[in-house]
GUNU-428408 format. One record per residue: x, y, z of N, C-alpha, C in turn; residue in one letter. Coordinates in pm, whole numbers, padded with zeros to 5 digits, always signed. Layout:
XYZXYZXYZa...
This chain:
+14275+07561+08394+14245+07692+08452+14113+07741+08393m+14043+07822+08473+13908+07862+08435+13893+08013+08431k+13826+08061+08326+13795+08202+08310+13644+08219+08313i+13599+08313+08395+13458+08350+08405+13438+08482+08333i+13338+08491+08249+13301+08616+08185+13173+08670+08248g+13176+08795+08290+13058+08859+08348+13007+08965+08252i+12884+08950+08207+12819+09055+08129+12734+09137+08224s+12768+09264+08237+12698+09353+08329+12577+09420+08271g+12528+09373+08157+12412+09435+08093+12282+09368+08137s+12181+09449+08167+12051+09391+08198+11973+09349+08073p+12027+09379+07956+11959+09348+07829+12002+09211+07778k+11912+09113+07777+11950+08979+07731+11992+08978+07584p+12101+08907+07555+12147+08891+07418+12205+09014+07353g+12229+09119+07430+12279+09244+07375+12430+09242+07350g+12484+09360+07324+12625+09375+07291+12718+09310+07391n+12693+09330+07521+12783+09277+07623+12774+09126+07636n+12653+09071+07631+12639+08926+07633+12714+08864+07516d+12698+08924+07398+12766+08873+07278+12917+08887+07289q+12964+09000+07343+13108+09022+07358+13168+08920+07455l+13103+08898+07568+13154+08801+07665+13159+08662+07601v+13056+08625+07528+13054+08494+07461+13171+08481+07364e+13196+08586+07286+13307+08583+07189+13442+08574+07260k+13461+08650+07368+13588+08648+07440+13611+08514+07508m+13505+08457+07564+13518+08325+07625+13550+08219+07520l+13500+08238+07398+13533+08147+07288+13682+08148+07257g+13742+08267+07262+13887+08279+07241+13961+08205+07351i+13918+08226+07476+13983+08158+07589+13968+08006+07577a+13851+07961+07537+13829+07817+07520+13920+07760+07412k+13935+07834+07302+14025+07790+07194+14169+07781+07241d+14203+07857+07344+14338+07854+07401+14353+07748+07509r+14247+07671+07534+14256+07559+07627+14203+07586+07767g+14137+07697+07787+14083+07730+07919+13941+07678+07933f+13905+07639+08057+13765+07614+08088+13698+07750+08098e+13570+07755+08063+13499+07883+08066+13362+07868+08131i+13312+07979+08179+13176+07988+08232+13137+08135+08227d+13009+08163+08248+12969+08303+08244+12870+08335+08355n+12856+08462+08377+12754+08519+08465+12688+08629+08384i+12561+08613+08357+12486+08713+08281+12393+08787+08375l+12418+08914+08393+12331+08996+08478+12187+08988+08428i+12170+08976+08296+12036+08971+08238+11958+08848+08282s+12027+08744+08329+11962+08622+08378+11957+08615+08530d+11999+08721+08597+12016+08716+08742+11934+08824+08812s+11891+08792+08931+11828+08890+09020+11923+08907+09138e+11995+09018+09139+12091+09045+09246+12055+09179+09309i+12015+09172+09434+11975+09292+09507+12098+09369+09554a+12082+09498+09576+12193+09576+09630+12231+09534+09772p+12356+09558+09808+12404+09534+09944+12334+09633+10038c+12301+09585+10157+12239+09671+10257+12337+09711+10368t+12462+09670+10356+12565+09701+10455+12524+09656+10596a+12463+09538+10603+12417+09486+10733+12533+09436+10819c+12647+09402+10755+12765+09358+10829+12769+09211+10864g+12667+09135+10829+12663+08994+10863+12781+08918+10801v+12816+08950+10678+12925+08877+10612+13059+08901+10681c+13074+09015+10748+13195+09043+10822+13211+08956+10946g+13105+08890+10984+13108+08798+11098+13125+08654+11052k+13156+08637+10922+13178+08503+10869+13052+08428+10831g+12941+08498+10829+12813+08433+10799+12774+08452+10652e+12678+08374+10610+12622+08383+10475+12543+08513+10463k+12544+08572+10345+12465+08692+10319+12317+08659+10338c+12245+08741+10414+12105+08711+10440+12009+08744+10325p+12059+08810+10221+11973+08844+10108+11953+08719+10023i+11828+08682+10002+11793+08560+09929+11767+08594+09782d+11870+08577+09700+11858+08606+09557+11957+08520+09482d+11998+08562+09363+12086+08481+09277+12235+08500+09303d+12273+08562+09413+12414+08590+09438+12494+08467+09479m+12434+08370+09546+12511+08253+09590+12577+08180+09473q+12507+08153+09363+12576+08091+09248+12688+08179+09192p+12673+08311+09204+12779+08403+09159+12902+08387+09247v+12883+08381+09379+12996+08358+09469+13070+08230+09429y+12994+08125+09404+13055+07996+09369+13137+08006+09241d+13083+08074+09141+13155+08088+09013+13280+08175+09029k+13269+08283+09106+13386+08369+09128+13497+08292+09200l+13460+08213+09298+13559+08134+09371+13625+08029+09283l+13552+07974+09190+13601+07869+09102+13692+07921+08991d+13688+08050+08966+13761+08110+08854+13906+08140+08888a+13991+08130+08786+14129+08179+08796+14138+08319+08736d+14052+08345+08636+14046+08474+08570+13902+08520+08560g+13881+08652+08573+13747+08710+08567+13752+08827+08470i+13677+08817+08361+13668+08927+08265+13526+08983+08273v+13518+09115+08289+13390+09183+08309+13366+09280+08193v+13245+09276+08140+13206+09371+08036+13079+09443+08080s+13079+09575+08065+12962+09653+08103+12930+09754+07994s+12801+09779+07971+12766+09896+07892+12792+10020+07977p+12807+10132+07913+12825+10257+07985+12686+10314+08014v+12655+10326+08142+12529+10386+08186+12564+10513+08263y+12534+10624+08205+12557+10754+08269+12700+10768+08320f+12796+10724+08237+12937+10744+08266+13007+10634+08340g+12938+10525+08375+13004+10419+08449+12930+10286+08429t+12960+10188+08514+12899+10056+08502+12750+10062+08536m+12679+09958+08498+12536+09951+08528+12512+09933+08678t+12396+09973+08722+12358+09954+08863+12354+09807+08898a+12312+09724+08803+12303+09581+08828+12441+09520+08850q+12540+09562+08772+12677+09514+08791+12735+09569+08921l+12704+09692+08952+12751+09752+09078+12698+09674+09198k+12573+09628+09189+12517+09547+09298+12599+09419+09317a+12636+09354+09207+12720+09234+09216+12854+09268+09281l+12915+09378+09237+13045+09418+09294+13032+09446+09443c+12929+09520+09482+12910+09552+09624+12887+09426+09707d+12808+09335+09655+12777+09213+09730+12898+09121+09741r+12995+09137+09652+13115+09053+09659+13202+09088+09779s+13166+09190+09855+13241+09226+09976+13250+09106+10070v+13152+09017+10066+13155+08895+10147+13285+08818+10122l+13327+08808+09996+13448+08733+09962+13574+08804+10012l+13569+08934+10021+13680+09012+10076+13686+08997+10227r+13573+09013+10290+13567+09009+10437+13594+08870+10493r+13575+08769+10411+13595+08633+10458+13725+08573+10403q+13829+08658+10394+13962+08608+10362+14018+08648+10227g+13972+08758+10169+14024+08805+10039+14029+08690+09938f+13917+08625+09917+13911+08505+09836+13926+08529+09686k+13923+08655+09641+13948+08684+09499+14092+08732+09476l+14168+08742+09583+14306+08788+09574+14387+08699+09481s+14465+08763+09396+14556+08700+09300+14486+08632+09183n+14355+08645+09172+14289+08604+09048+14318+08714+08946k+14322+08677+08819+14350+08775+08714+14219+08837+08669v+14216+08969+08661+14096+09041+08620+14121+09130+08501g+14017+09146+08420+14022+09235+08303+13883+09293+08281a+13879+09408+08217+13751+09476+08196+13735+09526+08053a+13608+09533+08013+13570+09585+07882+13445+09669+07900m+13427+09767+07812+13308+09851+07820+13264+09888+07679a+13134+09899+07664+13075+09936+07535+12992+10062+07554i+13025+10166+07477+12954+10292+07484+12886+10326+07353g+12810+10433+07357+12736+10476+07238+12821+10547+07135g+12941+10591+07173+13033+10655+07080+13176+10614+07116s+13273+10650+07035+13411+10610+07062+13456+10660+07199r+13417+10780+07237+13455+10837+07367+13332+10853+07453n+13261+10744+07477+13134+10748+07546+13138+10712+07692g+13254+10718+07757+13264+10684+07898+13323+10548+07926g+13375+10482+07822+13428+10347+07840+13545+10343+07938q+13638+10437+07928+13755+10433+08017+13714+10451+08162e+13620+10537+08191+13571+10555+08329+13501+10429+08377k+13425+10366+08290+13357+10242+08327+13459+10133+08359t+13559+10120+08274+13665+10021+08299+13739+10054+08427i+13765+10182+08452+13832+10222+08576+13750+10179+08698q+13620+10192+08691+13535+10151+08802+13544+10001+08827s+13546+09923+08720+13560+09778+08734+13698+09745+08789v+13801+09814+08738+13937+09791+08789+13947+09823+08938h+13879+09929+08983+13882+09962+09126+13825+09847+09208e+13716+09787+09161+13658+09671+09230+13760+09559+09238w+13829+09534+09127+13928+09427+09122+14046+09456+09216m+14093+09578+09216+14206+09614+09304+14169+09600+09451h+14047+09639+09488+14004+09628+09627+14003+09483+09673i+13982+09392+09580+13986+09249+09611+14128+09191+09604h+14226+09269+09561+14362+09219+09551+14389+09138+09426g+14308+09160+09324+14326+09087+09199+14443+09143+09118m+14495+09064+09026+14598+09106+08932+14524+09156+08808v+14533+09286+08782+14454+09349+08676+14538+09365+08550v+14481+09321+08437+14548+09335+08308+14461+09417+08214v+14526+09477+08116+14455+09550+08010+14476+09480+07878g+14477+09559+07773+14491+09501+07640+14636+09497+07592d+14729+09525+07682+14871+09524+07646+14928+09663+07629g+14843+09762+07609+14891+09898+07593+14796+10001+07652g+14677+09955+07689+14576+10046+07743+14498+09977+07854h+14379+10027+07881+14301+09983+07997+14229+09850+07978f+14192+09819+07857+14115+09698+07831+14037+09713+07702g+13930+09639+07690+13847+09642+07569+13757+09763+07568g+13777+09850+07472+13698+09973+07460+13626+09969+07326i+13494+09952+07334+13414+09935+07213+13299+10034+07208l+13251+10058+07087+13128+10136+07070+13025+10046+07005r+12900+10072+07034+12795+09987+06980+12757+10028+06838k+12716+09932+06758+12711+09790+06784+12853+09730+06785p+12885+09661+06893+13021+09612+06916+13069+09518+06806a+12982+09436+06752+13021+09339+06649+13070+09408+06522a+13034+09535+06503+13074+09611+06384+13193+09703+06412e+13241+09706+06533+13352+09795+06572+13484+09717+06567d+13545+09715+06449+13669+09638+06431+13781+09686+06523d+13797+09817+06533+13903+09872+06618+13881+09835+06765e+13758+09851+06812+13725+09815+06949+13736+09666+06974g+13693+09586+06877+13700+09440+06893+13844+09395+06907m+13935+09463+06840+14078+09430+06852+14125+09452+06996k+14078+09560+07061+14118+09584+07200+14061+09477+07292t+13940+09430+07263+13879+09324+07344+13956+09193+07326a+13988+09160+07203+14064+09037+07176+14203+09043+07241e+14267+09160+07232+14398+09176+07296+14386+09160+07448d+14276+09207+07505+14255+09197+07650+14239+09052+07695t+14155+08976+07626+14135+08837+07666+14263+08757+07642i+14335+08787+07536+14461+08717+07512+14566+08752+07617n+14567+08877+07662+14660+08916+07770+14625+08841+07899k+14494+08829+07927+14453+08753+08045+14502+08609+08034m+14481+08548+07918+14526+08409+07899+14677+08397+07914c+14750+08494+07858+14897+08492+07869+14941+08496+08015d+14882+08585+08093+14920+08602+08233+14883+08476+08312v+14766+08420+08288+14728+08297+08356+14825+08183+08323l+14867+08175+08198+14964+08070+08160+15097+08092+08230e+15137+08218+08249+15261+08247+08321+15251+08209+08469l+15130+08214+08523+15107+08189+08665+15092+08040+08698m+15084+07955+08597+15064+07810+08621+15169+07755+08715k
């Protein structure tokens, strides 16, 4: 089984890239195949609502989204981490979410994949729950099975994330919950 980690940060090597790498390491140690999607390495334009994908055709926007579609389709689990930008996910991650409508319109291809979310804010109560809620809404619209950290919404961290022991525990619990659910679904 395969887990994809998506870092929604446009900043290369930042808190979210590092968090996704660490969480995927936990999944790998548990026997899962892993891969990632780093927004910082991708050029993904916003959706223009042209409707072409609703006709079963390929998205006409020529950018880095096609490899993202392939990775999302290949995954059994998708864990998303975003920094909090003005109370929610980054615009770059939102563009990926919006463009994924192709997978919904062409047969709900993300349905029943396991999804989880994490967010990193500037303070303990810096908008992480709202950011996670936004990611969860994307997952629910696709028909995904959404998990949290076992008692809450998911990984809630403050920056610098590597120094946030309490937040890191919620992230570790989230990835472990995802692994547990995927193992139950085998």
